[in-house]
C-alpha positions in Angstrom: 189.2 -17.4 152.9 192.3 -15.7 154.4 195.5 -16.0 152.4 197.6 -13.8 154.7 199.7 -16.7 156.0 200.3 -18.0 152.5 201.5 -14.6 151.3 203.6 -14.1 154.4 205.2 -17.6 153.8 206.2 -16.7 150.2 206.6 -12.9 150.7 209.5 -10.9 149.4 210.1 -7.1 149.3 209.1 -5.3 146.1 209.7 -1.6 145.4 206.6 0.4 144.4 207.5 3.4 142.4 205.1 6.4 142.9 205.5 9.5 141.0 205.2 12.8 142.8 203.6 15.8 141.1 205.9 18.4 139.7 206.0 22.0 141.0 207.2 25.5 140.4 210.2 26.4 142.6 209.4 30.1 143.2 212.5 30.4 145.5 214.6 29.8 142.5 213.0 32.0 139.9 209.8 29.9 139.3 211.5 27.1 137.5 209.6 23.9 136.9 210.8 20.9 138.9 209.6 17.5 137.6 208.1 15.0 140.0 210.6 12.5 141.2 210.0 8.8 141.5 209.9 7.6 145.0 210.4 3.9 145.6 208.5 2.4 148.6 209.2 -1.1 150.0 206.2 -3.4 150.2 205.7 -7.0 151.1 204.1 -9.3 148.5 204.3 -12.8 147.1 205.7 -12.8 143.6 205.7 -15.7 141.2 206.8 -16.2 137.7 203.9 -16.9 135.3 203.4 -20.6 134.8 202.9 -22.5 131.5 199.2 -22.9 132.6 198.9 -19.2 133.1 200.5 -18.6 129.7 198.1 -21.0 128.0 195.0 -19.8 129.8 192.7 -16.8 129.3 195.4 -14.4 130.6 197.6 -15.1 127.6 196.8 -11.9 125.8 196.3 -8.4 127.1 196.3 -4.9 125.5 200.1 -5.0 125.5 200.3 -8.3 123.7 201.4 -11.8 124.7 202.7 -12.5 128.2 206.0 -14.2 128.6 207.8 -16.3 131.3 209.6 -13.0 132.2 206.4 -11.6 133.4 205.1 -12.1 137.0 202.1 -12.4 139.2 202.0 -10.4 142.5 199.7 -11.4 145.4 199.2 -8.5 147.8 196.7 -7.1 150.2 196.9 -3.5 148.9 195.3 -1.6 146.0 197.9 -0.7 143.3 197.4 1.2 140.1 197.4 -0.3 136.7 200.4 1.2 134.9 202.4 1.7 138.2 206.0 0.6 138.1 207.5 -1.8 140.5 211.0 -3.3 140.9 211.6 -6.9 141.8 215.0 -8.5 141.8 216.5 -5.4 140.2 214.1 -5.6 137.3 211.4 -3.1 136.5 207.9 -4.2 135.8 204.7 -2.4 134.9 201.4 -3.5 136.4 199.1 -4.5 133.5 196.1 -6.3 135.0 194.3 -6.7 138.3 192.4 -9.7 139.5 190.3 -8.6 142.5 189.6 -11.2 145.1 188.9 -8.7 148.0 185.3 -9.8 148.6 186.1 -13.6 149.0 189.8 -13.6 150.2 190.3 -11.0 152.9 191.3 -8.2 150.6 193.6 -10.2 148.3 194.5 -8.7 145.0 196.6 -10.4 142.3 198.4 -8.3 139.7 199.9 -9.3 136.4 203.0 -7.4 135.6 205.0 -7.1 132.4 208.8 -6.8 132.5 209.8 -3.3 131.3 211.2 -3.2 127.9 209.4 -6.4 126.8 
């Protein structure tokens, strides 16, 4: 199955935050420079978790119970669990991946917990 059109119809821009590695700045005395977060725009379909989602088998994860403030992200790109994203000025952390790549043209669904929750 191909979900590209469905994702495109409901797509929005999210910001993926990827950390760069730190480095020693030898031109300035060898001081350590921490890696800087670098937001990258990516297109994805984002939905609030439904009551059905909250009552199903995804209700609990290592981080505890999901809430209505958490989201599901439908995307055709591999992301990293623990990676931060920004959606509608709120930061989220990817907590689980549901891999449909074999059956749905590379589709991946991620559950993301709102930061600070």
